[in-house]
Each structure stands twice: as C-alpha cells, then as structure tokens.
C-alpha positions as CSV (number, residue, x, y, z in Angstrom):
1,X,0.1,4.6,-0.1
2,X,3.2,4.6,-2.1
3,X,3.3,6.6,-5.4
4,X,6.0,6.4,-8.1
5,X,8.1,9.7,-8.4
6,X,6.8,12.4,-10.7
7,X,8.9,13.3,-13.6
8,X,11.1,16.5,-12.8
9,X,9.4,18.2,-15.8
10,X,6.0,17.8,-14.2
11,X,4.3,21.1,-13.3
12,X,4.2,21.9,-9.5
13,X,0.4,22.2,-9.6
14,X,0.2,18.6,-11.0
15,X,2.2,17.5,-8.1
16,X,-0.2,19.3,-5.7
17,X,-3.2,17.6,-7.6
18,X,-1.5,14.2,-7.4
19,X,-0.7,14.5,-3.8
20,X,-4.2,15.7,-2.7
21,X,-5.9,12.8,-4.6
22,X,-3.4,10.3,-3.0
23,X,-4.3,11.8,0.4
24,X,-8.0,11.5,-0.1
25,X,-7.7,7.9,-1.2
26,X,-5.3,7.1,1.6
27,X,-7.9,8.5,4.2
28,X,-10.6,6.7,2.8
29,X,-8.9,3.4,3.1
30,X,-7.6,4.2,6.6
31,X,-11.0,5.0,7.7
32,X,-12.4,1.6,6.2
33,X,-9.8,-0.2,8.0
34,X,-10.5,1.5,11.3
35,X,-14.2,0.9,10.9
36,X,-13.2,-2.7,11.3
37,X,-11.5,-2.1,14.6
38,X,-7.8,-2.2,13.5
39,X,-5.7,0.7,14.6
40,X,-4.1,2.2,11.6
41,X,-1.4,4.6,10.8
42,X,-1.4,6.2,7.2
43,X,1.6,7.8,5.7
44,X,2.0,9.1,2.1
45,X,5.5,8.6,0.7
46,X,6.9,9.2,-2.6
47,X,9.7,7.1,-4.2
48,X,10.1,3.6,-5.3
49,X,7.2,1.7,-3.4
50,X,9.5,-1.3,-2.0
51,X,12.4,1.0,-0.7
52,X,9.8,3.3,1.0
53,X,7.9,0.5,2.6
54,X,11.1,-1.1,3.7
55,X,12.4,2.3,4.9
56,X,9.3,2.8,7.2
57,X,9.3,-0.7,8.6
58,X,12.9,-0.2,9.6
59,X,12.6,3.2,10.9
60,X,9.2,2.7,12.9
61,X,8.4,0.2,15.4
62,X,6.8,-2.2,13.0
63,X,5.3,-5.6,14.1
64,X,4.5,-6.7,10.6
65,X,3.5,-5.5,7.2
66,X,0.4,-6.4,5.3
67,X,0.1,-5.9,1.8
68,X,-1.9,-6.9,-1.4
69,X,-0.5,-8.6,-4.4
70,X,-1.7,-8.8,-7.9
71,X,-1.2,-12.6,-8.1
72,X,2.1,-12.7,-10.0
73,X,3.5,-16.2,-9.6
74,X,6.9,-16.5,-7.5
75,X,8.6,-17.3,-10.8
76,X,7.2,-14.1,-12.5
77,X,7.4,-11.8,-9.6
78,X,11.4,-11.2,-9.7
79,X,11.3,-10.7,-13.3
80,X,8.7,-8.0,-13.2
81,X,10.2,-6.4,-10.2
82,X,7.1,-7.2,-8.0
83,X,6.9,-4.6,-4.9
84,X,5.6,-7.4,-2.7
85,X,8.6,-9.7,-3.8
86,X,11.0,-7.0,-2.8
87,X,9.4,-6.3,0.7
88,X,9.1,-9.9,1.5
89,X,12.8,-10.5,0.7
90,X,14.2,-7.3,2.4
91,X,11.8,-6.2,5.3
92,X,13.0,-6.3,8.9
93,X,9.7,-7.9,9.9
94,X,7.2,-10.5,8.9
95,X,5.3,-9.6,5.8
96,X,1.8,-10.9,5.2
97,X,0.7,-10.9,1.5
98,X,-2.9,-11.3,0.3
99,X,-4.7,-11.1,-3.0
100,X,-5.6,-7.4,-3.2
101,X,-9.3,-6.4,-2.7
102,X,-10.7,-3.0,-3.7
103,X,-12.3,-1.2,-0.8
104,X,-15.6,-1.4,-2.5
105,X,-15.1,-5.2,-2.8
106,X,-14.7,-5.4,1.0
107,X,-17.9,-3.3,1.7
108,X,-19.8,-5.6,-0.7
109,X,-18.4,-8.7,1.1
110,X,-19.2,-7.2,4.6
111,X,-22.9,-6.6,3.3
112,X,-23.2,-10.2,2.1
113,X,-22.1,-11.6,5.5
114,X,-24.6,-9.3,7.2
115,X,-27.6,-10.8,5.3
C-alpha cells in the first residue's frame, strides 16, 4: 500500500492513526491474497506511489508487479498522472495491470463460484 505524504502541518497523532489504518487494511488484503495460495510480501511506504513502487521493484528481487487500475484510457492516464501508467513505463520488471476489485468483491465472486 502506498499513501500520499501527509502535510507537514499534520499532527503526529494523525500520522500514527493514518499509519495504523493503512497497516490494518494492508494486513487484511495480504491475508486475503495468501488465503488463495499466493505467497505475498506486504510493505507500507509513504511517498509518491509510482516512485515508491518502482523503488521497491528496483531494490528487491522482483519478478513482476501486479496492480489495479481505475480504467483510465491510455490517452487520459498520462494527462492525469496515473500511477499504473508511470509504473508500466519505468519499472525494471514486467507489470501486469488489471481493473481493480475491492477485497469484498473478490470474496463475493469466490462464493458465487463455489455454489
């Protein structure tokens, strides 16, 4: 999970709360992915999302990056500064993009398949 940097004027307790919420959400997503049998490493970074993803993919032994997109067209993404667009262009490894699904949506789809 990558969070935008907080303003310097933000109180330190707000930063602690923001970080804890992010860690809680990240852990929930990590568990959901691992429950499907996919080994997962979860990291929490603060900064410009594309830069942080690229930095980790460069520093760590990374086979590929998988990330969700909001569905901006290839024409609109560069204008809006899309994170996925930047990562696809600059990552040192292959990048797989997919339309983002909420964790709850994935569970609902799995239950539907099990019926």
